[in-house]
N, C-alpha and C positions, 0 to 999 in steps of 0.2 A: 433122719437127723432132726433134732427139735427144732422148730421154729426160732426160737430166740438165738438158739447156736448158729442156725442158717444165716440170720441177719449180721450177725456178728462177724461172720467169715466175709460175706459180701462187702464191709464196710470199707476195708481197704481200697477194694477195686472203683466203689461208687467215688469216694475220694479222689483216686488217681485219676478216674475220667473228668470228674471237674477241675482239677487241677491243670490237667493235660489239656482241656479245650480252652482256658483263659488265655494262656499266653498265644495261642494261635490267632485268636481273634483281635487282641489289642494290638500287634504291629500292623496287621491290616488296616484296621480304622485309623490308627497314628500315622501310617505312610499315606492314605488316602487323602487326609486331612491336610498332613504338612505340604505334600507337594504343590497344589496350588498357591500355598503362600508363598514358596520360594521361587517359582516359576511364572507366574500369573503376574505378577507386580513388575511391569517396566520400570527404569529408571528415567525419571523425569525429563532428562534431556534427551531420551531416546523416543518420546512420545511425536507424533505429526504435530499434536497442537502448539508445542512450544517452538518448531520451525518458523522463522520468519515466512510471510506470504507476499510474494513477489504482486506489486500492484499492476493491475490491468493495462496493457501495453497502451491504449490510446486515452489512460486518464490524467489528465491535466492536474497536476497538484503543485501547491505551494513549494513543495521541495524540488519539482522536476518534473521531466517526462520521460519515460522508460529509463535508460542508462543515463541520461544526461540530467545531473542535478546542479541546482541553484548554487554560485559559490563557489564550484569545484572544475578544474580542468575537464575539457571532452575526453571521456576514457580513449586509451588506446586501443586500435582493433574497432573503434564504435561506426556504425553505419553515418555518422555526424561528418561531413565535410566542409570546409572553407570554400566559399562560392566565389570569392575574389570580387564581387560585385561592391561590397562597403568595406573597402580594406585601407588600413593607416597602420601606422606602428603600433598602435595601443589596441585598435579595434577591429574585429571581423565579425560577419555573418556566417553561420553555418546551416546547412541544408542535409535532410535525410530523405532517401526514395521511401524509406518505409513511413514516413509521415509528412505527405503531400500537403503542400498549403502552410506549413508550419518553418519558421526559421527561429535560429537562436542568435543571440548577441553574446560574443565573447571579447570582454575586456580585460586587458591586463593578464591574459592567460586563465582566467576563469568566465564561466557562464554567468552571465548578468541577467539576461532576460530572455524569455522564451514566448513567441507571438504565434497564435493560431489565427489564419484567415482564411479568406474564401477558398473552398474544397478540401477543409481540414476535417477530418474525422475524429478529432480529439472532443472530448468534453470534460467538464469538471463533475465532482464526485455529486453534485447536486443536480446533473443533467443538462446544465446548460451549455450549449454551445453556439457556434458561429450561425447567425441565421434566427436564432432565438428573439422573441420580441423583449423590448425594455421591462415591458410589466413583469416577464417571467423573470429577467433579472433581479428586479426589486423585491418581488415575493421572496429571495433568498436574501439578496444581499440590501436590506434596508439600511440607511445611513451612510451610503456611499458619497464621497463629495460630488459636485456636480460641475465641469467646468466647459466652456464654449469649444467646439471642435476647431482646430487650426485652421481647416481647409473647407469644411462644409459649414452650410447654414443651418440654423435651430430649425427645428429641434435635435439636429446632429449635437452630440457631445461626448464627453469622457466621465465614465464613472468611476472613482478610484477609492480604494479601500481608505478608511481612518487611518490606518497604520501606513500609508503609501509611502511618504517620505520618513518612517522611522528608521530605514537602514536594513529593517527586518524583511524575508520574502513578503511581497503583496500582491494584491491582485488589480487591475485596470482592465475597463471593457471601453470599446469605443463602439458609439452607437449612430446609426447613419440616420440620414434625413427621414427615411421611412420608420424610424424607431425600433429598427431592427440590431442586434450586434456584428458589426463587422470584423472585429479583432476582440481577441481576448490575450492579454498580458499578464505574464507573470515574472515578477523577479525583484530587484532591489532598486531604489533610488541613489542617483539620478536617472540610471539607466531605464527604469522602469518607465520614465515619462518623456523617453525620447520619441520625437513624431517623424521620425524618416530613418529609419535602421540605426544607424551608428550615431545619427545625430538628433 
Protein backbone atom coordinates (compact mmCIF):
# COMPACT_ATOMS: atom_id res chain seq x y z
CA UNK A 1 0.00 0.00 0.00
CA UNK A 2 1.22 3.49 -0.84
CA UNK A 3 2.27 5.63 2.15
CA UNK A 4 -0.37 8.34 1.65
CA UNK A 5 -3.13 5.71 1.47
CA UNK A 6 -1.81 4.07 4.70
CA UNK A 7 -1.97 7.43 6.48
CA UNK A 8 -5.54 8.00 5.36
CA UNK A 9 -6.53 4.52 6.51
CA UNK A 10 -5.06 5.04 10.00
CA UNK A 11 -6.56 8.54 10.53
CA UNK A 12 -9.96 7.34 11.85
CA UNK A 13 -8.26 5.05 14.39
CA UNK A 14 -6.00 7.86 15.71
CA UNK A 15 -8.95 10.23 15.98
CA UNK A 16 -11.04 7.58 17.71
CA UNK A 17 -8.27 6.88 20.22
CA UNK A 18 -7.87 10.60 20.95
CA UNK A 19 -11.62 11.07 21.46
CA UNK A 20 -11.98 8.02 23.66
CA UNK A 21 -9.09 9.04 25.98
CA UNK A 22 -10.42 12.55 26.74
CA UNK A 23 -13.72 11.59 28.36
CA UNK A 24 -11.98 9.04 30.59
CA UNK A 25 -9.60 11.66 32.03
CA UNK A 26 -12.11 14.50 32.46
CA UNK A 27 -14.52 12.81 34.89
CA UNK A 28 -11.59 11.57 36.99
CA UNK A 29 -10.12 15.05 37.28
CA UNK A 30 -13.55 16.59 37.84
CA UNK A 31 -14.47 14.04 40.53
CA UNK A 32 -11.25 14.50 42.46
CA UNK A 33 -11.53 18.29 42.50
CA UNK A 34 -15.26 18.39 43.29
CA UNK A 35 -15.28 15.89 46.16
CA UNK A 36 -13.25 17.98 48.67
CA UNK A 37 -15.41 21.03 47.92
CA UNK A 38 -18.54 19.17 48.95
CA UNK A 39 -17.24 17.24 51.99
CA UNK A 40 -14.25 19.14 53.40
CA UNK A 41 -16.04 22.40 54.26
CA UNK A 42 -18.02 21.90 57.51
CA UNK A 43 -21.01 23.98 58.46
CA UNK A 44 -19.96 26.96 60.64
CA UNK A 45 -22.20 25.80 63.48
CA UNK A 46 -20.43 22.43 63.59
CA UNK A 47 -16.93 23.82 64.04
CA UNK A 48 -15.44 23.53 67.54
CA UNK A 49 -14.41 27.21 67.45
CA UNK A 50 -18.04 28.36 67.59
CA UNK A 51 -18.97 26.23 70.60
CA UNK A 52 -18.91 28.20 73.89
CA UNK A 53 -15.91 27.43 76.07
CA UNK A 54 -16.76 26.95 79.75
CA UNK A 55 -14.83 29.13 82.19
CA UNK A 56 -12.19 27.38 84.33
CA UNK A 57 -13.72 26.08 87.57
CA UNK A 58 -11.70 28.33 89.90
CA UNK A 59 -12.00 31.53 87.85
CA UNK A 60 -13.88 34.25 89.72
CA UNK A 61 -15.58 36.49 87.15
CA UNK A 62 -17.91 39.49 87.42
CA UNK A 63 -20.58 37.16 86.04
CA UNK A 64 -20.06 34.57 88.78
CA UNK A 65 -18.16 31.42 89.71
CA UNK A 66 -18.71 28.04 88.07
CA UNK A 67 -22.46 27.49 87.68
CA UNK A 68 -23.28 30.29 90.13
CA UNK A 69 -24.24 33.53 88.35
CA UNK A 70 -24.75 37.00 89.78
CA UNK A 71 -28.39 38.07 89.49
CA UNK A 72 -29.74 34.53 88.97
CA UNK A 73 -31.08 31.88 91.36
CA UNK A 74 -28.81 29.07 92.58
CA UNK A 75 -29.15 26.35 89.90
CA UNK A 76 -31.11 23.25 90.83
CA UNK A 77 -28.82 20.31 91.47
CA UNK A 78 -25.91 22.66 92.17
CA UNK A 79 -23.31 21.86 94.82
CA UNK A 80 -24.19 25.18 96.53
CA UNK A 81 -26.33 24.72 99.66
CA UNK A 82 -27.77 27.19 102.17
CA UNK A 83 -25.73 26.94 105.36
CA UNK A 84 -28.31 28.44 107.74
CA UNK A 85 -25.70 30.71 109.36
CA UNK A 86 -27.02 33.96 107.91
CA UNK A 87 -30.70 33.17 107.56
CA UNK A 88 -33.56 35.62 107.25
CA UNK A 89 -36.73 35.92 105.21
CA UNK A 90 -34.86 37.53 102.33
CA UNK A 91 -31.15 36.72 102.73
CA UNK A 92 -29.20 33.46 102.96
CA UNK A 93 -25.55 32.48 102.63
CA UNK A 94 -24.55 29.46 100.56
CA UNK A 95 -21.45 27.25 100.60
CA UNK A 96 -20.10 24.53 98.32
CA UNK A 97 -17.64 21.76 99.16
CA UNK A 98 -16.20 22.32 95.67
CA UNK A 99 -15.13 25.85 96.66
CA UNK A 100 -13.58 25.90 100.14
CA UNK A 101 -13.18 29.38 101.59
CA UNK A 102 -15.94 30.80 99.35
CA UNK A 103 -19.52 31.75 100.18
CA UNK A 104 -22.36 33.34 98.24
CA UNK A 105 -25.08 35.70 99.40
CA UNK A 106 -28.53 35.03 97.99
CA UNK A 107 -31.04 37.81 98.54
CA UNK A 108 -34.62 37.83 97.28
CA UNK A 109 -34.02 34.52 95.51
CA UNK A 110 -30.98 35.54 93.43
CA UNK A 111 -27.21 35.45 93.91
CA UNK A 112 -26.11 39.00 94.78
CA UNK A 113 -22.52 38.45 95.90
CA UNK A 114 -19.76 35.84 95.88
CA UNK A 115 -16.93 36.18 98.39
CA UNK A 116 -13.55 34.41 98.36
CA UNK A 117 -11.73 34.35 101.68
CA UNK A 118 -9.02 32.46 103.55
CA UNK A 119 -8.34 29.01 102.11
CA UNK A 120 -9.99 29.71 98.76
CA UNK A 121 -8.31 28.61 95.53
CA UNK A 122 -10.24 30.91 93.24
CA UNK A 123 -8.52 33.71 91.35
CA UNK A 124 -9.48 36.55 89.07
CA UNK A 125 -8.51 36.42 85.39
CA UNK A 126 -5.59 38.71 86.24
CA UNK A 127 -4.20 36.03 88.58
CA UNK A 128 -5.05 37.92 91.77
CA UNK A 129 -6.24 35.80 94.68
CA UNK A 130 -6.55 35.92 98.46
CA UNK A 131 -3.11 36.51 100.02
CA UNK A 132 -1.72 38.61 97.17
CA UNK A 133 -0.35 42.04 98.00
CA UNK A 134 -2.14 45.37 97.77
CA UNK A 135 0.61 46.45 95.36
CA UNK A 136 -0.26 43.54 93.04
CA UNK A 137 -3.93 44.54 93.15
CA UNK A 138 -3.14 48.15 92.26
CA UNK A 139 -1.02 47.10 89.27
CA UNK A 140 -4.16 45.67 87.70
CA UNK A 141 -6.89 47.75 89.31
CA UNK A 142 -5.77 51.37 89.43
CA UNK A 143 -8.44 53.90 90.31
CA UNK A 144 -10.32 51.75 92.82
CA UNK A 145 -11.89 53.83 95.62
CA UNK A 146 -10.29 53.44 99.05
CA UNK A 147 -12.32 53.39 102.29
CA UNK A 148 -11.27 52.62 105.89
CA UNK A 149 -11.85 49.04 107.03
CA UNK A 150 -14.71 48.59 109.49
CA UNK A 151 -12.89 46.27 111.91
CA UNK A 152 -9.16 46.67 111.27
CA UNK A 153 -6.89 49.67 111.70
CA UNK A 154 -5.07 51.31 108.80
CA UNK A 155 -3.47 50.44 106.52
CA UNK A 156 -6.37 47.93 106.30
CA UNK A 157 -9.00 49.15 103.85
CA UNK A 158 -11.60 48.40 101.21
CA UNK A 159 -10.79 48.90 97.54
CA UNK A 160 -13.98 49.15 95.47
CA UNK A 161 -14.36 49.43 91.71
CA UNK A 162 -15.40 52.90 90.47
CA UNK A 163 -18.71 51.42 89.26
CA UNK A 164 -19.28 49.66 92.59
CA UNK A 165 -22.58 51.40 93.36
CA UNK A 166 -23.91 51.46 89.79
CA UNK A 167 -26.06 48.35 90.12
CA UNK A 168 -23.89 46.40 87.68
CA UNK A 169 -21.71 43.51 88.92
CA UNK A 170 -18.51 44.97 90.37
CA UNK A 171 -15.38 44.03 92.27
CA UNK A 172 -14.32 44.87 95.84
CA UNK A 173 -11.19 43.88 97.78
CA UNK A 174 -10.58 43.79 101.51
CA UNK A 175 -6.97 44.59 102.36
CA UNK A 176 -5.72 43.62 105.82
CA UNK A 177 -3.26 45.40 108.11
CA UNK A 178 -0.32 43.60 106.46
CA UNK A 179 -1.41 45.06 103.09
CA UNK A 180 -2.56 41.74 101.64
CA UNK A 181 -5.90 40.67 100.19
CA UNK A 182 -8.05 39.05 102.86
CA UNK A 183 -11.29 38.88 100.81
CA UNK A 184 -12.38 39.34 97.21
CA UNK A 185 -16.04 40.14 96.59
CA UNK A 186 -17.96 40.30 93.31
CA UNK A 187 -21.58 41.34 93.18
CA UNK A 188 -24.07 44.17 93.02
CA UNK A 189 -24.67 47.07 95.40
CA UNK A 190 -25.77 47.27 98.19
CA UNK A 191 -24.95 43.61 98.90
CA UNK A 192 -21.42 44.12 97.55
CA UNK A 193 -20.82 46.51 100.45
CA UNK A 194 -22.19 44.32 103.26
CA UNK A 195 -19.53 43.90 105.95
CA UNK A 196 -20.92 40.82 107.72
CA UNK A 197 -22.47 38.29 105.38
CA UNK A 198 -26.12 39.31 105.05
CA UNK A 199 -25.62 42.57 106.95
